[in-house]
C-alpha positions as CSV (number, residue, x, y, z in Angstrom):
1,M,65.9,57.9,47.4
2,P,62.1,57.2,47.8
3,K,60.3,57.4,44.6
4,E,58.0,60.6,44.1
5,K,54.4,60.1,44.5
6,E,52.6,60.5,41.3
7,V,49.3,62.3,41.7
8,K,47.0,62.6,38.6
9,T,44.1,65.2,38.6
10,I,41.1,64.3,36.5
11,E,38.8,67.3,35.7
12,D,37.0,65.6,32.6
13,K,33.3,65.2,33.5
14,K,33.0,62.0,31.5
15,E,36.3,60.3,32.9
16,I,35.0,61.4,36.6
17,E,31.7,59.7,35.7
18,R,33.4,56.6,34.5
19,I,35.7,56.4,37.6
20,I,32.6,56.8,40.0
21,R,30.7,54.0,38.1
22,D,33.5,51.7,38.0
23,K,35.4,52.0,41.1
24,I,33.3,53.9,43.6
25,E,29.4,53.2,43.4
26,G,27.7,50.2,44.7
27,K,30.6,48.9,46.9
28,K,30.3,48.2,50.8
29,L,31.7,51.1,52.6
30,I,34.4,50.4,55.1
31,F,35.4,53.3,57.3
32,T,39.1,53.1,58.3
33,D,40.2,54.1,61.8
34,W,42.2,57.0,60.2
35,Y,38.8,58.2,58.9
36,K,37.1,57.8,62.2
37,I,40.0,59.6,64.1
38,G,40.1,62.4,61.4
39,I,36.4,63.4,61.7
40,M,36.7,63.3,65.4
41,R,39.5,65.5,65.4
42,K,38.1,67.9,62.8
43,G,34.5,67.9,64.7
44,I,32.8,66.6,61.5
45,S,29.6,64.8,62.3
46,E,29.3,61.2,60.9
47,K,26.0,62.3,59.2
48,K,28.0,64.7,57.0
49,F,29.6,61.8,55.0
50,N,26.2,60.3,54.1
51,E,25.0,63.8,53.0
52,I,27.8,64.3,50.7
53,F,29.1,61.1,49.3
54,P,26.1,60.0,47.3
55,Q,26.0,63.5,45.5
56,F,28.3,62.5,42.8
57,D,27.0,65.3,40.4
58,K,28.9,67.8,42.6
59,V,32.3,65.9,42.0
60,F,34.3,68.4,39.9
61,A,37.7,66.6,40.2
62,I,39.4,63.4,41.3
63,E,43.0,62.9,42.3
64,T,44.4,59.3,41.7
65,E,47.7,58.2,43.5
66,T,49.4,55.0,43.9
67,L,49.8,54.4,47.5
68,R,52.6,52.8,49.5
69,K,51.3,49.2,49.5
70,G,50.5,49.5,45.8
71,D,46.7,50.3,46.2
72,K,45.2,53.1,43.9
73,G,43.7,55.8,45.8
74,Y,40.9,58.1,44.6
75,E,40.2,61.5,46.2
76,L,36.9,62.9,45.2
77,F,36.5,66.6,45.3
78,Y,32.8,68.0,45.9
79,K,31.8,71.6,45.2
80,F,28.7,72.8,47.1
81,S,29.2,76.5,46.9
82,N,32.1,78.8,46.4
83,N,33.3,78.7,50.1
84,T,32.4,75.1,50.8
85,Q,33.9,72.1,49.3
86,Y,34.8,68.5,50.6
87,S,37.2,65.9,49.6
88,I,36.5,62.1,50.3
89,G,39.7,59.7,50.2
90,T,38.9,56.3,49.2
91,I,40.7,53.1,48.1
92,P,38.5,50.7,45.9
93,K,39.0,46.9,46.9
94,K,37.1,44.3,44.9
95,N,33.6,44.7,46.4
96,K,34.7,47.2,49.1
97,L,35.5,50.8,49.3
98,L,37.9,51.8,52.0
99,V,37.0,55.4,53.3
100,I,40.3,57.1,54.3
101,H,39.1,60.8,55.1
102,L,36.6,63.5,54.8
103,I,38.0,66.9,54.8
104,E,35.9,70.1,54.6
105,Y,37.4,73.2,52.8
106,K,36.1,76.5,53.9
107,R,38.0,78.3,51.1
108,K,38.2,78.3,47.4
109,L,40.6,75.8,45.8
110,E,41.5,77.8,42.7
111,K,45.2,77.0,42.9
112,R,44.6,73.5,43.1
113,F,42.1,73.2,40.3
114,K,42.2,76.0,38.0
115,K,39.7,74.7,35.3
116,F,36.8,74.4,37.7
117,M,37.3,77.3,40.0
118,Q,37.2,80.1,37.5
């Protein structure tokens, strides 16, 4: 039987800041084919990433997951208003940051993140 994926949700502001500082900021961004196909399919402009990504003060949660090949993935959840949120999936490498996806949510995510959606 395949091992169940372990997804950990981090909602502590200090821990979020540490992860962003240690794993995300200052790395060379590499946009994967999966990312490029995803934004085309969803009709999201390439400029949207540049608007959202650096606004780390808007990150209210990070989900971490060990991926198939052993890499650790970090999904950053940004809140801009009650009805507009985004997630950016990343995989940090030594001096690079692979960008896996950009998802726009036009709904509230209360069920997923109870602490920050009250």
